[in-house]
N, C-alpha and C positions, 0 to 999 in steps of 0.2 A: 506472707504470713510466716512468722518465725524464721525469717531470712530466706524463705523459699517462694519463688514466683509461681503463681497459678494462672498467669495471663501471658505466658511466654515473654515476659519482660515488657509487655505492651500496656496500653491504657485499659483499665477495667471500669465499667459502669456498675454501680452498686446501689441497692436500696434496702432499707431496714425499717421494720415496723415492730414496736414492742409495747407491751402494756404492763403495768404494775398495780397490784391490788393492795389495799390497806393491810391485808393479812400478811403481806410479805411475798405472796406468790407472784412470780414474774414469768413472762412468756413472750415469744415473738417469732418472726420469720425474717429471713434474709435472702437476698438474691444478688448474684454477681455474674458478670461475663467471665468466661474462663477459657483457657487454651494451654494445655500442659506441654505441648510440643509443637514446633513449627509445622510438622507434617499433619497435625490434627486440624479438623474443622473447629471454628470457634463454637463453644457451647455455653452452658450456664451452670453455675453452682447454686443450688437451692438448699436452704437449711432451715431447721426449726429448732427452738430450744424452749425448755421449761425449767423452772427452778424456784429457789427460795432465797430472799434477801432479808438481812436483819442488821441491826445496829447494836453491838454489844455495849457501847458507851458513846459519849458525845464525840469522840475523836476517831473511832473505828467504825467502818462499815464492811460487811462481808456478804458473799452470796455463793450459792452452789447452783451449777447449771448442768443439765443433761442436754446434749445437742446431737443432731444427726445431720450429716452432709450428703447430699445426693447430686449427681452430675448428669443432668438431662441432656440428651442428644450428643453425648460424648462418644467418640469413635470406639472407645474401649467398653462401652456400656456401663454396667453397674460396678465394674471392678474398682473404680475409684471411691465408691461410697464408703463411708465410715461413721462411727459414733465416737463421742467424747464425753467425759465427765470432768468438770472443772470446778476449782475453788478459787475465789478471788477475794483479797482483803485490801482495803484502802485506808490509809492513815492520813487524816487531815487534808484530804484531797490533793496531796502532793506525792505520796508514796504508794505504789501498788505492788502487791505480791500475788503471783498467779501460779497455780499448780494444775496440770492437765494430764489426764490418763486416757488413752485410747486403746481398746483391745484389738482393733483391726485397721490401723492407719495404712494407707496404700504405700507400697514400696516396690520399685521395679528391680527385679533380679535378672541378670543377663540370661540365665538358662531356664528360668521359670516364669518370666514375664511379671505382670502385676500380681501382687499377693498382699494379704493383710497381715500386719505385724503389730505386736504390742509396742506402745510408745509412751514414754513419760517425759514431761517437760516442766521445767521450773523457770520462772521469769521474774525479774525485778525491774520496775520502771519508776522514774522520778520526774517531777516537774517543778521548776522554780516558781516563786510567787508571780502573779500577774503584775506586769508593769506596763501601763498604757495599753492594756489588752494584748500584750505580747508576753510569751513565756518560752523558756528553753526546756527541752525534754531530752532524756537519755534513758537507755534501757540495755539490759544484758540478759541473756537466757541460755539455757542448756537443754538440749533435746536428745534423748537416748532411744534408739530404734533397735528392736529385736530382729530375729530372723538370721539366716546364714550370713556370716561376715557382717553382722550388725555392729553398730557402734554409735558414738555420740558426737555432737558438734556444738560449738558455741556460736551464738549470733549476738550482734549488738547494734545499736543505733544511736544517733545523736542529731538533734535538729531544733526546730522552733515551730511555734504555732501562733497564729494571730486570730483573736476572737472578734469577728465583725458581725455579730449576731443580726440575723439568723444564720449567717455564714461563718465558717471557720476555714482557714487556709494553713496548711502545714508543709514544711520542706524538711526532709529527713535523709541523712546519709546512713546506709545500711551495709553491713559487711558480715561475713561468716568465716569460720575457720576452714582450713583445707579439708577437713573431714566431711564437710557438707557437700563438696563437689564429688567426693567418692561415693556418697550415699544418694545424691540427687542430680548428679551430672550438671548439665547446663542450667537447670532450674535454680541452682543455688546462687544467691546474690553475692557479688564480690565487688566491693568499691562502687556501689550503686547509689544514685540519688532517687528519691521518691517524693512526688508532690501529690497532695491530697486536698480536694475541695469538698466541703460538706455543707449541705443546706438542711437545717432542722425546721420542722413545723409542729 
């Protein structure tokens, strides 16, 4: 997520269930396996979100989401838990702009341990038109973390996705700037490949 691994660079199993009302109200729950460090036991990321989606015109779609992330059975207890407020806009289903703010994102400080810090993220992703159910994707983002010796880092990705409905398969190359390693140590992705298989029902 944003160039940072939450599964100790291993395989993660995930499930997502969401609903959307005609009024524009959206909500859902999400679950994923998680492991922040090789010394931790494997645990679970559980999150819920609620928000509002609308379409300003025929080419633009937008939504606002409030989300909460909790980490059940984690060795550090609730110290990883955090909340987010996000805005997302999509243009013609090929360009996405995302803005996210968290007042208490988890960050590990050598002398203080885990603590919550304010974080702002901006992200831009693009997808080529579908050709024989295959498309190329690319994205770049910047995340700024507060707290002592806080700072920001850049992350980017490039890859492709195949639509084999109800399945989709993607392969993506992910990298981050050197500042990410200073903020997240071994959890920061550097020259990593990521494969994702999704089944929708």
